N, C-alpha and C positions, 0 to 999 in steps of 0.2 A: 504494500500500500504506500502511496505517496500522499503527503499533506501539502496542499496548495493553499496558501493564505493570501487573501486580498486585504490590503491595508486601507483604512478609512476611518471616519468617525460616524457613529450611529445617529440615526434620526434624519427626518426629511429636510431639516434646515441645512444639512451638510451634503445632501445627496449629489448635487451637481458641482461641487467644489473640485478643483484640480487635485487636492489632497486625497480625494476619494476615488481616484481612477483605478486603484487596486480592487475596491469593492465592485466597481463597474465591470471590470474584466471578469471577475468570478461570476457575476450575475449573467453576463452574456454567454460565457462558456457553459454554465449550468443549463441555461435555456437551450442552446444550440446542440448540446450533447445529451439532452433528455435526462438530466440528473433527477434523483428522487426529491421528495418534499423537504423544505427547510425545517430543521429541528433546532431547538434552543439547547445548547450544550457547550461545555468548556468556556463559559463566560462569553459566548458568541453564538453565531448561527452556522450550522453545518449542513452540507448536502453531500450525498454519496452518489457515485456513478462510475462510469468507465470512459476513458479516452485512450484511443490507440491500443485497446486491449488491456490496459493497465487500470487497476482500481485506484481511484482518486477520491480523496476527501477534501472538499472545499471548506475553508473556515474563514469567516469574517468576524474578527474580534469585536465584541460590543463594549470593550473596556475603554474606549477612546484611544486615539493613536499612541499617546505617550506610555500606555500600559499594555500595548499589544502582546508583549512577551509573556505576560501572565497567562493569557488565553492560549497562546501557541504552545507554551511549555506544558500546560495542563494536558492538551491533546496529545502531544508527543509522548509524555509519560504514560498516558492511558493506553496508547497503541504500541508502546515500546519501540518508537521510531528513532532512528539515528538522524543526525543533522543532515546527512546526505539525502534523506528522504523528504526534506523540506524545500519548498519553492515559495518565494514571496514575491507578489506582484505589488509594485509601489511606484509612486510618482518620483520623477528624477529631474531636479532643477538643471543639472549639467548636461542635459540632452535637449536637442531641438524639439519643439512640440511634435508629438505623435511619432517620434522615433522610438524604436523598441530594441533594446540590447539585453543580452543575457550575461551574467557575471557570476562566478562562484566566489564566495567570500569577499573580503575587503572591509573597508571602513564603513561608517554610517553617514559620513559627509553632513553631519548635523541633522539628519533625519531621525526624529525622535522615535518613530515606530521601529526602525531598524535598530536603533540604539537599545531599545527595550528587548527586542528579540535576541540581539547579541548577548545581553546580560543574562537572559533566562535560558538560552539554548546553545550559545556559542556562535561564532561568526562565519563558519564555513558552509553556509547554506547557499542555495542557488537563488539569485535575484533576477527578476524580470523587471528591468528598469524602463519605465514608460515616461518619455520625455514630456515635460511641461514648459521647458524653456526658462531662462533666467530673465527677470524683469530689468536687468541692467545695473541696478544698484542694490546693495545689501539692505538698505532702509526700506525697500519696496518688496522684499522677499515674502514677509509674513502676509501681507495683503494679497500678493499674487497667488501664493500657495492656497490660501483659504478663500480665494475668489472663485466665483462660478465660471465655468466655461462660457464664453461669449456665444451669441447666436451664430456668428460668422464661423465659429469653430466646430459646430455640431456635425457637419458633413464629414470633416476629417476625423473627428472623434468616433463617429459611428463606423467609418471605414476601418480605422485602426483596431477598434474592439472586435469587429467582425473578422479581420485578418488574424488577430491573435487567436481567436476561437477556432477559425478554420484550420490553422496550422498547429493547433495544440497537440495533435498526435505526435509531432516531432519532439515536443517537450517531454511528453509521457515516455517516449522511447529513449530519451537522453541525447537526442541529436540536436543540440543547441544551435550549432552553426546552420543547419538546414532550416530550423525554425526561423532564425533571424533573417536568413536569405529570402525565404518564401514570404515572410511578412512584408519585407521591404519591396518585393516584387508586386505583391497585392496592393501596396500603398501607391505604386506608380501607375496602376491601371486606371 
């Protein structure tokens, strides 16, 4: 089993914020791959299903971003998973909007959700970095990250989320390079 975690903040007020793109990715993949019903468990919401023949458990922590690791750690302990079984979908300031990159391990670059998971689970998990772009100055970062996607960005957001979902089989099989390549190709269409 693999644990795929989408990072975000719970509640309708946060639903369309850039910081919630991890939640959005999990929701679209669960829909497109016919996952089971949402259940409340591990201080979050889980859904079970299969992608690329692999059993996947989606988790959206309900602990708010800064405490995501509590929820993730609880699920990992319950299922006796290793850090190598963990994939986290999150917003990334240092990538252009709607670019998708995969990375194993590394720092948290000031991302409080990643920092919390690092603390509770270790740092060597797979990260699906979803670009939100940098607003240009550090004083504008907070408002940018917690800002809603603009209407003009909706088509690109929808296309990117659909591409991630359509190519998720490659992630499930561990072919990160093929996943990134095929997502990028779909984004050019």
